[in-house]
Each structure stands twice: as structure tokens, then as C-alpha cells.
C-alpha positions as CSV (number, residue, x, y, z in Angstrom):
1,M,80.1,-22.0,-40.7
2,S,78.5,-18.8,-39.7
3,K,79.5,-17.1,-43.0
4,C,78.0,-19.9,-45.1
5,S,74.5,-19.7,-46.4
6,I,72.2,-20.7,-49.3
7,I,70.3,-18.4,-51.6
8,S,68.3,-19.4,-54.7
9,F,67.6,-16.8,-57.3
10,H,64.2,-16.9,-59.0
11,K,61.7,-14.6,-60.8
12,S,58.5,-15.9,-59.2
13,G,57.0,-18.7,-57.4
14,S,58.9,-20.6,-54.7
15,P,62.6,-21.3,-54.7
16,I,64.1,-24.7,-54.9
17,S,63.6,-26.3,-51.5
18,H,66.6,-28.6,-50.9
19,D,68.7,-28.8,-47.7
20,Y,72.4,-28.4,-48.2
21,H,74.9,-29.6,-45.6
22,M,78.6,-29.1,-45.1
23,G,79.8,-31.9,-42.9
24,D,77.3,-32.1,-40.0
25,H,76.1,-28.5,-40.4
26,M,73.0,-27.6,-42.4
27,L,73.4,-24.4,-44.3
28,T,70.9,-21.6,-43.6
29,R,68.7,-20.4,-46.4
30,V,68.6,-16.5,-46.7
31,D,66.7,-14.0,-48.8
32,S,69.7,-11.7,-49.4
33,V,73.4,-11.9,-49.3
34,R,76.3,-9.4,-49.5
35,D,79.2,-10.4,-51.7
36,L,82.1,-8.0,-52.5
37,G,80.0,-5.1,-51.1
38,V,76.9,-5.8,-53.3
39,I,73.7,-7.0,-51.8
40,F,71.9,-9.6,-53.9
41,D,68.4,-10.7,-53.2
42,V,66.4,-13.7,-54.4
43,R,64.8,-11.7,-57.3
44,L,68.0,-9.8,-58.3
45,N,66.3,-6.4,-58.2
46,F,69.0,-4.6,-56.1
47,K,66.5,-2.5,-54.1
48,E,68.1,-3.5,-50.8
49,H,71.5,-2.7,-52.2
50,L,70.5,0.8,-53.4
51,R,68.7,1.5,-50.1
52,S,72.0,0.6,-48.3
53,V,74.1,2.8,-50.5
54,V,71.8,5.8,-50.2
55,S,71.6,5.3,-46.4
56,R,75.4,5.3,-46.1
57,S,75.7,8.3,-48.4
58,Y,73.3,10.3,-46.2
59,A,75.2,9.2,-43.1
60,G,78.4,10.4,-44.7
61,F,77.0,13.9,-45.4
62,H,75.4,14.2,-42.0
63,Y,72.0,14.6,-43.7
64,P,70.0,15.7,-40.6
65,Q,72.6,18.4,-39.8
66,L,72.7,19.5,-43.5
67,C,68.9,19.9,-43.5
68,Q,69.1,22.2,-40.4
69,I,71.8,24.3,-42.0
70,L,69.8,24.7,-45.3
71,T,66.5,25.7,-43.5
């Protein structure tokens, strides 16, 4: 059940407030979810996904070391 959660996509206002259960477990409501490597948030704007991709690309290039070499 730790991998199960609820997310409601909406443009503005408040999301639908309904409790969902699987058996005896209540599902947790989240603001973002990762599915097949893509991060979706409640507004579907992908800012968090892009931030994650850029962060990983800088880590792959050893960005701090690269800056020291170039300066």
C-alpha cells in the first residue's frame, strides 16, 4: 500500500475532497506523483519534472567541477 496514492488534477480552486480506501487502508492524497519517470503535479505544469531533469543532468556533468575548470 505504500506505493498507492491519490492525486486530483485541477486548474484552480480546491481539488475534490473524497477519501478513497483499498480494503482497510485509506489512500494518501499527494500533490505530485512520478509515473514512468515523469513527475505530474496537481496543475499539470511539469515544473517539478523539469527541475528534476535539470538537476540530474548537472549531477551527470559534475557541474561544480566543470565550473572550476572553466574559470
